[in-house]
C-alpha positions as CSV (number, residue, x, y, z in Angstrom):
1,M,-15.6,12.2,62.3
2,K,-13.6,14.9,60.6
3,S,-10.3,13.0,61.2
4,N,-11.9,9.8,59.9
5,F,-13.0,11.6,56.7
6,Y,-9.4,12.7,56.0
7,T,-8.1,9.3,56.8
8,Y,-10.4,7.7,54.3
9,Y,-9.6,10.4,51.8
10,L,-5.8,9.8,52.1
11,I,-6.3,6.0,51.7
12,I,-8.4,6.4,48.6
13,L,-5.9,8.9,47.1
14,T,-3.0,6.5,47.8
15,I,-4.8,3.6,46.1
16,I,-5.6,5.8,43.0
17,L,-2.0,7.0,42.7
18,F,-0.6,3.5,43.2
19,T,-2.9,2.0,40.6
20,G,-2.1,4.8,38.1
21,C,1.6,4.2,38.5
22,N,1.1,0.6,37.6
23,I,-0.9,1.0,34.5
24,E,1.3,-0.2,31.6
25,D,2.0,2.5,29.0
26,V,2.1,0.5,25.7
27,S,3.9,3.3,23.9
28,E,6.9,3.2,26.3
29,N,10.0,1.8,24.6
30,A,7.8,0.6,21.8
31,A,7.9,1.0,18.0
32,R,4.9,2.5,16.2
33,L,3.7,0.4,13.2
34,R,1.6,1.7,10.4
35,I,0.3,-0.3,7.5
36,K,-0.9,1.6,4.3
37,L,-2.5,0.5,1.1
38,T,-1.8,1.7,-2.4
39,D,-2.4,0.5,-6.0
40,A,-0.9,0.0,-9.5
41,T,-3.8,0.4,-11.8
42,S,-5.4,-1.6,-14.6
43,L,-6.3,-0.3,-18.1
44,T,-9.6,-2.1,-18.3
45,L,-11.1,-1.4,-14.9
46,K,-12.8,1.7,-13.5
47,E,-13.1,0.4,-10.0
48,L,-11.6,-2.5,-8.0
49,H,-13.1,-2.9,-4.5
50,V,-11.3,-5.2,-2.1
51,D,-12.9,-6.4,1.2
52,I,-10.2,-6.9,3.8
53,N,-11.2,-8.7,7.0
54,E,-7.9,-9.2,8.9
55,I,-4.2,-8.3,8.7
56,S,-1.4,-10.3,10.4
57,I,2.4,-10.0,10.4
58,F,5.1,-12.6,10.8
59,A,7.6,-11.2,13.2
60,T,11.0,-12.5,14.4
61,D,13.5,-11.2,17.0
62,S,16.9,-12.2,18.3
63,T,15.5,-14.7,20.8
64,N,12.9,-16.3,18.5
65,I,14.5,-17.2,15.2
66,E,11.4,-19.0,14.0
67,G,9.1,-16.1,14.6
68,E,5.3,-16.0,15.0
69,W,2.1,-14.7,13.3
70,I,0.6,-11.8,15.2
71,T,-2.9,-10.4,14.3
72,L,-2.9,-6.6,14.2
73,D,-5.5,-4.2,15.6
74,Y,-7.6,-3.8,12.5
75,S,-11.4,-3.9,12.3
76,G,-11.8,-4.5,8.5
77,G,-12.9,-2.4,5.6
78,E,-13.6,-2.1,1.8
79,Y,-11.3,0.0,-0.5
80,N,-11.5,1.1,-4.1
81,L,-7.9,0.5,-5.1
82,L,-8.2,2.6,-8.3
83,T,-8.5,5.8,-6.1
84,L,-5.0,5.0,-4.7
85,L,-2.8,6.0,-7.6
86,N,0.3,8.2,-7.9
87,G,1.5,7.8,-4.3
88,K,-1.9,8.1,-2.7
89,T,-2.4,5.7,0.2
90,V,-5.0,4.8,2.8
91,Q,-3.9,3.9,6.4
92,L,-5.1,0.5,7.6
93,V,-3.3,0.1,10.9
94,D,-1.7,2.4,13.4
95,Q,-0.6,0.7,16.6
96,Y,2.3,0.4,19.1
97,F,4.3,-2.8,18.7
98,P,7.3,-4.3,20.6
99,S,10.5,-2.9,19.2
100,Y,13.5,-4.8,18.0
101,K,11.3,-7.1,15.9
102,K,11.7,-7.7,12.2
103,I,8.6,-8.0,10.0
104,E,9.2,-10.6,7.3
105,K,5.7,-11.4,6.0
106,I,2.2,-9.9,6.0
107,K,-1.0,-11.9,5.6
108,I,-4.3,-10.4,4.4
109,I,-7.5,-12.3,4.9
110,L,-10.2,-11.2,2.4
111,G,-14.0,-11.0,2.8
112,N,-16.6,-11.9,0.3
113,N,-17.6,-8.4,-0.9
114,N,-14.9,-8.0,-3.6
115,R,-16.0,-6.5,-6.9
116,I,-15.0,-4.7,-10.1
117,V,-16.6,-2.1,-12.3
118,T,-15.5,-2.3,-15.9
119,I,-15.2,0.4,-18.5
120,T,-18.7,-0.5,-19.5
121,D,-19.9,0.6,-16.0
122,A,-21.0,-3.0,-15.2
123,P,-20.4,-4.1,-11.6
124,V,-19.0,-7.7,-11.5
125,P,-18.7,-9.7,-8.2
126,L,-15.4,-11.4,-7.7
127,Q,-14.9,-14.8,-6.3
128,L,-11.8,-15.6,-4.2
129,S,-9.3,-17.9,-5.9
130,P,-9.3,-21.2,-3.9
131,E,-5.6,-20.9,-3.2
132,I,-6.1,-17.6,-1.2
133,I,-9.1,-18.6,0.9
134,D,-6.8,-18.8,4.0
135,G,-5.2,-15.5,3.2
136,V,-2.7,-13.7,0.8
137,V,0.8,-14.0,2.1
138,I,3.3,-11.3,1.1
139,E,6.9,-12.2,1.7
140,N,10.4,-10.6,1.8
141,I,9.4,-7.4,3.6
142,N,12.4,-7.2,6.0
143,A,11.2,-4.2,8.0
144,D,12.9,-3.5,11.3
145,L,10.9,-2.0,14.2
146,A,13.0,0.4,16.3
147,T,12.1,2.0,19.7
148,N,10.2,5.3,19.4
149,V,10.3,5.2,15.6
150,I,7.3,5.2,13.3
151,S,7.7,2.4,10.8
152,S,5.3,2.5,7.8
153,I,4.8,-0.4,5.5
154,I,3.1,0.0,2.1
155,I,1.0,-2.8,0.6
156,D,0.9,-2.3,-3.1
157,I,-1.7,-4.3,-5.0
158,N,-1.2,-4.5,-8.8
159,A,-4.8,-4.3,-10.1
160,A,-3.8,-5.3,-13.6
161,L,-2.4,-8.7,-12.4
162,S,-5.0,-9.4,-9.7
163,I,-8.1,-10.2,-11.8
164,R,-8.7,-13.2,-14.0
165,E,-11.7,-14.6,-15.9
166,I,-12.4,-18.4,-16.2
167,N,-15.5,-19.7,-18.1
168,G,-17.4,-16.5,-17.4
169,N,-16.6,-16.3,-13.7
170,W,-14.3,-13.6,-12.3
171,F,-11.7,-14.3,-9.7
172,L,-9.6,-12.2,-7.4
173,R,-6.1,-13.2,-6.5
174,P,-4.2,-10.1,-5.4
175,S,-0.8,-9.7,-6.9
176,A,0.8,-7.7,-4.1
177,R,4.1,-6.6,-2.8
178,A,4.9,-4.8,0.5
179,F,7.9,-2.7,1.5
180,P,8.9,0.0,4.1
181,E,7.7,3.4,3.0
182,T,11.3,4.6,3.0
183,Y,12.5,1.8,0.7
184,G,13.8,2.2,-2.8
185,A,13.7,4.9,-5.4
186,S,10.9,6.8,-7.0
187,I,10.0,8.4,-10.4
188,K,7.8,11.5,-10.7
189,G,6.9,13.3,-13.9
190,Y,4.2,15.2,-15.7
191,V,2.7,14.5,-19.1
192,A,0.7,16.7,-21.4
193,P,-1.7,17.5,-23.0
194,I,-4.6,16.0,-21.2
195,E,-6.4,15.6,-24.6
196,A,-4.0,12.8,-25.3
197,N,-5.7,10.8,-22.5
198,P,-2.4,9.1,-21.8
199,Y,-1.4,6.4,-19.3
200,V,2.1,5.7,-18.0
201,A,3.9,2.3,-17.7
202,I,7.3,1.6,-16.3
203,I,9.1,-1.8,-16.8
204,Q,12.1,-3.4,-15.4
205,E,12.6,-7.0,-16.4
206,T,9.5,-8.8,-14.9
207,D,8.2,-5.8,-13.0
208,T,5.5,-3.7,-14.7
209,F,3.5,-0.9,-13.1
210,F,0.8,1.2,-14.7
211,T,-0.9,4.5,-13.7
212,F,-3.1,7.2,-15.0
213,P,-1.9,10.7,-14.5
214,D,-3.7,13.1,-12.1
215,P,-5.7,15.9,-13.7
216,D,-2.6,18.1,-13.7
217,G,-0.7,15.4,-15.6
218,M,1.4,14.2,-12.6
219,F,2.4,10.6,-12.3
220,Y,4.4,9.0,-9.6
221,F,5.9,5.5,-8.8
222,F,7.7,4.6,-5.6
223,G,9.3,1.7,-3.8
224,L,11.3,0.9,-7.0
225,N,14.4,-1.1,-7.3
226,E,17.6,0.5,-8.5
227,G,18.7,0.0,-12.1
228,A,17.3,0.8,-15.6
229,W,13.6,1.4,-16.0
230,D,11.8,1.8,-19.4
231,I,9.2,4.6,-19.2
232,Y,6.3,4.6,-21.6
233,L,4.0,7.6,-22.0
234,I,1.2,6.0,-24.1
235,A,-1.5,8.2,-25.7
236,N,-5.0,7.0,-26.6
237,P,-4.8,5.9,-30.3
238,E,-7.9,7.9,-31.1
239,S,-6.3,11.2,-29.9
240,N,-3.7,11.2,-32.7
241,Y,-0.9,11.9,-30.3
242,R,2.4,10.1,-30.5
243,D,3.7,7.8,-27.7
244,T,7.0,8.6,-26.0
245,V,9.4,5.9,-24.7
246,F,12.7,6.4,-22.9
247,T,14.9,4.8,-20.3
248,D,16.2,6.2,-17.0
249,T,18.6,4.5,-14.5
250,L,17.8,4.8,-10.8
251,S,20.3,4.6,-8.0
252,Y,19.2,3.3,-4.6
253,G,17.0,5.7,-2.8
254,Q,17.0,8.2,-5.7
255,K,14.0,10.5,-6.1
256,L,14.0,11.1,-9.8
257,E,12.0,14.0,-11.2
258,L,11.7,13.8,-15.0
259,T,12.2,16.8,-17.3
260,P,10.9,18.7,-19.1
261,R,7.9,19.4,-16.9
262,P,5.6,18.5,-18.5
263,I,6.7,16.0,-21.1
264,R,4.6,17.0,-24.1
265,L,3.4,14.4,-26.5
266,V,3.6,15.2,-30.2
267,F,0.4,15.6,-32.2
268,D,0.2,13.7,-35.5
269,A,-2.3,15.4,-37.8
270,P,-4.7,12.8,-39.3
């Protein structure tokens, strides 16, 4: 009986070891894909909540030129975009993914619980524009996935351009771009005093981004194209502080920190 016990034990142990060796490790020779969400703000909104149900990517590789849509491991969620300013992000996806793929497009499918809160503190439900019922497609991403490398892609929704009102009804049609987190240049600066209640805008040709500074006056824009950007530090008219406008030119990948720190707006006595 004793010998039979050890025989059974060895058989069971062999089965466990054999099975364990054949369990596929999804992280082996794979890329790690992260999708994050951020926002460029609106001057007329206090909150913008978006309800995201599903995220897919369109990926190509060397053997499949046409590519395919792949649904990511994402369980859905609601996000107040106006908390995601000045480089703040929230992570939506973190999963292993076959390497040597190129992500060319992202598709977001929205739910029905989208809403805004205006500067009057009134919550307003948002309808989905008919043209995005089947999803919002963001193109021209061109993110390569390499083996054993974490690739983060930022989805940047421009709140100011995403809301429209028609005959008393409010509609959501996200104006969004997406880019690898390591892409492009950035602008960081500080503005004072806080009594000026300023906001910051940067403009390059047809691209316009807004933000409100953090409590310490810091503002930050990233994922920017190279070239000249007009930078506007705009005070609340009732504060009697004077606006400041200047231009800086970014080179590819440059992390520009504006001086002086802070840039102090001039007070005009009434």
